[in-house]
C-alpha positions in Angstrom: 85.5 98.3 92.8 88.2 100.8 91.9 87.8 103.2 89.1 88.0 101.3 85.8 87.7 103.9 82.9 87.9 101.3 80.2 85.5 98.9 81.9 82.9 101.6 82.4 82.3 101.7 78.7 81.2 98.1 78.8 79.0 98.5 81.8 76.6 100.7 79.8 76.8 98.5 76.8 78.9 100.8 74.7 82.5 100.8 73.5 85.2 103.3 74.2 85.8 105.6 71.2 89.2 105.6 69.6 90.9 108.8 70.8 93.9 108.9 68.5 94.8 108.3 64.9 95.6 104.6 64.5 97.2 102.5 61.8 94.9 101.1 59.1 95.7 97.5 59.9 95.3 96.1 63.4 97.7 93.3 64.3 96.4 89.9 65.2 97.5 88.1 68.4 98.1 84.4 68.9 98.8 83.6 72.5 99.8 80.0 73.2 99.9 78.9 76.8 101.4 75.6 77.9 100.7 73.9 81.2 103.5 73.0 83.7 106.3 73.5 81.2 109.4 74.6 83.1 112.1 77.1 82.0 114.6 74.5 80.6 112.0 72.2 79.2 112.8 73.0 75.5 115.6 72.2 73.1 116.3 76.0 73.0 118.6 77.7 75.4 116.3 80.2 77.1 119.5 82.1 78.0 122.1 81.7 75.4 124.8 82.1 78.1 123.4 79.3 80.3 123.9 75.9 78.7 121.5 74.2 81.1 118.6 76.6 80.2 117.6 74.2 77.5 118.1 70.5 76.9 118.8 68.6 73.7 116.9 65.6 75.0 113.7 67.6 74.0 112.8 68.1 70.4 111.0 71.5 70.1 111.7 72.9 66.6 108.7 75.2 66.7 110.0 76.9 69.8 113.4 77.1 68.2 111.7 78.8 65.3 110.1 81.4 67.6 113.5 82.0 69.2 115.1 82.4 65.7 112.4 84.7 64.3 111.4 86.6 67.4 112.5 87.5 71.0 113.2 85.2 73.9 113.0 86.5 77.4 115.6 85.0 79.7 113.7 86.3 82.8 110.1 85.5 81.8 107.8 84.8 84.8 104.4 83.3 85.5 102.5 85.3 88.1 102.1 82.2 90.3 103.6 78.7 90.7 100.3 77.0 89.8 97.7 77.4 87.1 94.5 79.2 88.1 96.1 82.1 89.9 98.4 82.6 86.9 95.5 82.4 84.4 93.3 84.8 86.4 96.2 87.2 86.8 97.2 87.4 83.2 93.6 87.7 82.1 93.2 90.9 84.1 96.7 92.3 84.3 96.9 92.1 88.1 99.0 90.1 90.6 97.3 87.2 92.3 97.9 89.1 95.6 95.7 92.0 94.4 93.0 89.6 93.4 93.2 87.8 96.7 93.5 84.6 94.6 96.8 83.1 95.4 95.2 79.6 95.5 92.5 78.2 93.3 89.4 79.8 94.9 89.0 83.6 95.1 86.3 86.2 95.7 87.6 88.1 92.7 85.6 87.7 89.4 87.0 88.6 86.0 83.4 89.2 85.0 83.4 92.7 86.6 87.0 93.8 85.6 88.9 94.8 82.6 90.2 91.7 80.7 92.4 91.1 77.7 89.4 90.7 75.3 87.7 93.8 76.7 90.9 95.8 76.4 91.4 94.8 72.8 87.8 95.7 71.9 88.3 99.1 73.6 91.3 99.6 71.2 89.2 98.5 68.3 85.7 97.0 68.5 86.3 94.8 65.4 88.6 92.5 67.3 87.2 88.9 67.5 88.4 87.2 70.7 88.4 83.5 71.3 89.7 81.1 73.9 90.3 77.4 73.2 91.5 74.8 75.6 92.1 74.9 79.3 90.4 77.8 81.0 91.3 77.0 84.6 89.9 75.6 87.9 87.6 78.0 89.8 88.4 81.0 87.7 85.4 83.0 89.0 84.0 83.6 85.5 83.5 81.7 82.2 85.3 82.9 79.0 82.0 84.5 77.9 81.6 86.3 81.2 85.2 87.5 80.8 84.5 89.1 77.4 85.4 86.4 74.9 83.3 86.0 71.7 83.9 82.3 71.7 85.4 79.7 74.0 85.3 76.2 75.3 83.6 77.2 78.6 85.0 76.6 82.1 87.3 73.8 81.2 89.9 72.3 83.6 92.5 69.6 84.0 90.0 66.8 83.7 89.0 67.9 80.2 92.6 67.3 79.1 92.8 63.8 80.5 93.8 64.3 84.1 92.2 61.7 86.4 92.9 63.6 89.6 95.1 62.8 92.6 95.2 59.0 93.3 93.9 58.1 96.7 96.7 55.6 97.3 99.7 54.2 95.5 102.2 56.0 93.2 101.1 59.3 91.8 102.2 58.6 88.3 99.8 56.5 86.1 100.8 54.6 83.0 101.2 56.7 79.9 98.3 56.7 77.6 99.1 56.3 73.9 96.5 58.2 71.9 96.0 59.8 68.5 95.0 63.1 70.1 97.0 63.2 73.3 95.9 65.9 75.7 93.6 67.1 72.9 96.7 68.8 71.4 95.9 68.1 67.8 92.1 68.7 67.9 92.8 72.1 69.6 95.3 72.9 66.9 92.9 72.0 64.1 90.1 74.1 65.6 92.5 77.0 66.1 93.7 76.8 62.5 90.1 76.8 61.3 89.4 79.9 63.5 92.3 81.7 61.8 91.1 80.8 58.4 87.7 82.2 59.2 89.2 85.5 60.5 91.4 85.7 57.3 88.2 85.3 55.3 86.2 87.9 57.0 89.3 90.2 57.4 88.7 90.8 61.1 91.7 91.3 63.5 91.7 88.6 66.1 93.0 87.5 69.5 93.2 83.8 69.9 94.4 82.2 73.1 95.2 78.5 72.7 95.6 77.1 76.2 97.0 73.6 75.7 96.4 70.9 78.4 99.9 69.6 77.8 102.2 69.0 79.6 100.2 68.7 82.8 100.0 65.2 84.3 98.8 62.5 83.3 101.2 61.7 80.5 99.6 61.2 77.1 101.6 60.9 73.8 101.3 59.7 70.2 102.5 56.1 69.9 105.2 57.2 67.4 106.5 59.9 69.8 106.5 57.4 72.7 108.6 55.0 70.6 111.2 57.6 69.8 111.8 58.5 73.4 111.8 54.9 74.5 114.7 54.4 72.0 116.5 57.5 73.3 117.3 55.9 76.6 117.1 57.5 80.0 116.7 61.3 80.2 119.6 63.4 81.7 117.3 64.8 84.4 114.9 63.5 86.9 111.9 63.1 84.6 110.0 60.5 82.6 110.9 60.0 78.9 107.1 60.3 78.2 107.1 63.8 79.6 109.6 64.8 76.9 107.4 63.0 74.4 104.4 65.1 75.5 106.5 68.3 75.1 107.3 67.3 71.6 103.7 66.6 70.7 102.9 70.0 72.1 105.6 71.6 70.0 104.1 69.8 66.9 100.9 71.6 67.6 102.7 74.9 67.8 104.5 74.2 64.6 101.2 73.6 62.8 99.8 76.9 64.1 102.8 78.8 62.8 102.5 77.0 59.4 98.9 78.0 59.2 99.8 81.7 59.8 102.3 81.4 56.9 99.8 79.7 54.6 97.2 82.4 55.2 99.7 85.2 54.8 99.0 86.5 58.3 102.4 85.9 59.9 103.8 89.4 59.1 100.9 91.1 61.0 100.5 88.7 63.9 102.1 88.7 67.3 102.8 85.2 68.5 103.3 84.8 72.2 104.3 81.5 73.8 104.6 81.0 77.6 103.8 78.5 80.3 101.5 78.9 83.3 104.1 77.9 85.9 107.3 75.9 86.3 107.7 72.2 85.7 106.4 69.7 88.3 109.6 68.4 89.7 107.8 66.1 92.2 106.6 63.6 89.6 109.9 61.7 89.1 109.5 58.0 90.0 112.9 56.8 88.8 115.7 55.5 91.0 118.6 57.8 90.0 118.4 60.7 92.3 121.9 61.8 91.5 120.5 63.3 88.2 119.7 67.1 88.1 116.2 68.0 89.0 113.7 68.7 86.2 114.1 72.5 86.3 117.9 72.5 86.8 119.7 75.0 87.0 116.7 76.6 88.8 115.7 75.7 92.3 112.7 73.5 92.9 109.6 73.8 90.7 105.8 74.0 90.6 104.1 75.2 93.8 107.2 77.1 95.0 108.3 80.7 94.5 111.9 79.8 93.9 112.9 80.3 90.3 112.0 76.7 89.3 108.3 77.4 90.1 107.8 80.7 88.4 110.5 81.3 85.7 109.1 79.9 82.4 109.7 79.8 78.6 108.6 83.1 77.2 108.8 84.0 73.4 107.3 86.8 71.4 107.4 87.1 67.6 105.7 89.8 65.5 105.9 93.2 63.7 108.8 95.2 64.8 110.4 92.4 67.0 114.0 91.8 65.9 114.6 88.3 64.8 116.9 86.3 67.1 116.8 88.9 69.8 117.3 88.2 73.5 116.0 90.3 76.3 117.2 90.0 79.9 114.5 92.5 81.1 112.4 90.7 83.8 108.8 90.4 82.4 105.7 88.6 83.7 102.5 87.4 82.2 100.4 90.1 83.9 102.2 92.5 81.5 100.3 91.0 78.6 97.1 92.9 78.9 98.7 96.4 78.7 101.1 95.1 76.0 98.3 93.8 73.8 96.3 97.0 74.3 99.3 99.1 73.4 100.2 97.1 70.3 96.6 97.2 69.2 96.6 101.0 69.2 94.9 101.6 72.5 95.4 105.1 73.7 93.1 105.6 76.6 94.4 105.4 80.2 94.3 101.9 81.7 92.8 101.3 85.2 95.0 102.4 88.1 94.8 98.9 89.7 96.6 97.1 86.9 100.0 95.8 88.0 101.4 95.1 84.5 103.2 97.4 82.1 103.4 97.4 78.3 106.4 95.4 76.9 106.2 97.4 73.7 109.3 99.6 74.5 111.3 96.5 75.0 109.9 94.5 72.1 110.6 97.3 69.6 114.1 98.1 71.0 115.9 94.8 70.5 115.1 93.6 74.0 116.5 96.6 75.9 114.6 99.2 77.9 112.3 99.5 80.8 108.7 98.3 81.5 106.7 101.1 83.2 104.7 99.5 86.1 103.1 101.1 89.1 105.4 99.1 91.3 109.0 99.0 90.1 109.3 95.3 90.9 107.7 91.9 90.3 105.6 90.5 93.2 104.8 86.9 93.8 102.6 85.8 96.8 101.5 82.4 98.1 101.0 82.6 101.8 98.3 79.9 102.2 100.3 77.0 100.8 100.8 74.5 103.6 104.4 73.3 102.9 105.7 76.9 102.6 103.9 80.2 103.3 106.0 82.6 101.2 106.2 85.7 99.1 108.9 86.9 96.7 109.8 90.2 95.1 112.3 90.8 92.2 113.8 94.2 91.5 116.6 94.3 89.0 119.0 91.4 89.7 117.9 91.0 93.3 115.2 88.7 94.6 113.9 88.6 98.1 112.0 85.5 99.4 110.1 85.6 102.7 108.9 82.6 104.6 106.0 84.0 106.7 105.9 81.0 109.0 109.5 81.2 110.2 110.1 84.9 109.4 113.2 84.0 107.4 114.2 86.4 104.6 116.5 85.2 101.8 118.2 87.5 99.3 119.6 86.4 96.0 121.5 88.0 93.2 120.1 86.2 90.2 122.7 87.6 87.8 125.4 85.5 89.7 123.3 82.9 91.4 120.6 81.5 89.2 120.1 78.5 91.4 119.4 80.6 94.5 122.0 78.8 96.6 123.8 81.8 98.1 121.7 83.7 100.6 122.9 87.3 100.8 120.5 88.5 103.5 123.0 88.7 106.3 125.8 90.1 104.1 123.5 92.8 102.7 120.9 93.7 105.3 120.2 97.1 103.8 119.0 95.7 100.5 117.1 93.0 102.3 115.3 95.6 104.4 114.6 97.8 101.4 113.0 95.0 99.3 111.1 93.7 102.3 109.6 97.2 102.9 108.6 97.4 99.3 106.9 94.0 99.4 105.2 94.6 102.7 103.8 98.0 101.6 102.5 96.5 98.4 100.8 93.6 100.1 99.2 95.9 102.6 98.0 98.3 100.0 96.2 95.6 98.0 94.8 93.9 101.1 96.5 90.6 100.1 95.8 87.4 101.7 98.0 86.7 104.8 99.1 83.7 106.7 96.4 84.4 109.3 93.9 83.8 106.6 95.0 80.2 106.3 92.5 79.2 109.0 89.7 81.2 107.4 87.2 79.1 105.4 87.5 79.8 101.6 85.0 79.3 98.9 85.4 76.2 96.7 88.0 73.5 96.9 91.6 73.6 95.8 92.7 71.6 92.8 96.2 70.2 92.1 
């Protein structure tokens, strides 16, 4: 294992001493992670200049509130186009490529690496860190082994009502009408109680609420189901009950924000909302295929490294973050560990093998500025996915996508081509070669999985 100066303190049972004068009051962190919620799957325009980056068919007043009171990132990314690689990545501040965990199984274990709760405790040992909700499939460690003080254990999709892939027949099952769909409201109640306890004992906290919604199968409140049945057909290739599930999720978020207000904690709490990957565009079972896809104006969705699979809703509200601000700086969920450490007052050097960078300079500067990362680009890697063995790299407005099976390289300028429909690789071979060299070098340096590994037996079994 590479040198981990912060983690070393935990290996001997101690805590890293604070090495600089810090403010008297540590901020709290509420990190809300949704499941399979694509970039335009809110009523808020994620990019104010792109009308299709939100959809009024959805009703998400809580996310609208976060946009109004905090910062929305127009180019917020999940590290992977499916759940576990993203969750393992953000927990440790590394790309899935570095973790050799681009699918569900991996030999990487968060138990022996720096994690978000360990980093916060290094900044201040009084932080109380809890994880409620979906942990992930085959994460390689439990929440307790990853440094959390409390957690629901190694929970996965089935705990949130997913019955697994059907062996035959249509993939979609009838929507379940429940009083606690996807456990959204019981998770919210427990999270509110946690915040009340921390307010009572005056301990700073990190609370990650990983909702099971809006992963299939569809579950909604009966009342929400009725409202969307009365709305009529959606304007995209989706089920009305998917939008109903999004609204129920938003109601949970609204109650968490209201509890922060009631406890007087809102002014000193960073609230982060994001999704683990893009929307699952393959679930549509309707007849009108002339409608835009679920993630329109983005290309494709979950499982793919085109924008529809990895660009997600991303909001941050908190101390020093300008209300109603918009940032076009590309950011990714593996930036969160160094960001939380920085905002909590951490001053010691972070491990050299972290890929993320602190968003603090952007957050406190109205959304402008740069994120200092070891690699001046965002890397996405999924070589072992059967339908498409591919990797992607974004630097500035340019994005390179490589298909390892065919050798095809595609180059897009996302500032002018959000839907990735105009391949510039032949017109701009120099930029294509430059980005490919950057990607290839990074993947080699971290010993990333390769297409040749697709025939190598892996531990565990992939999940959907």
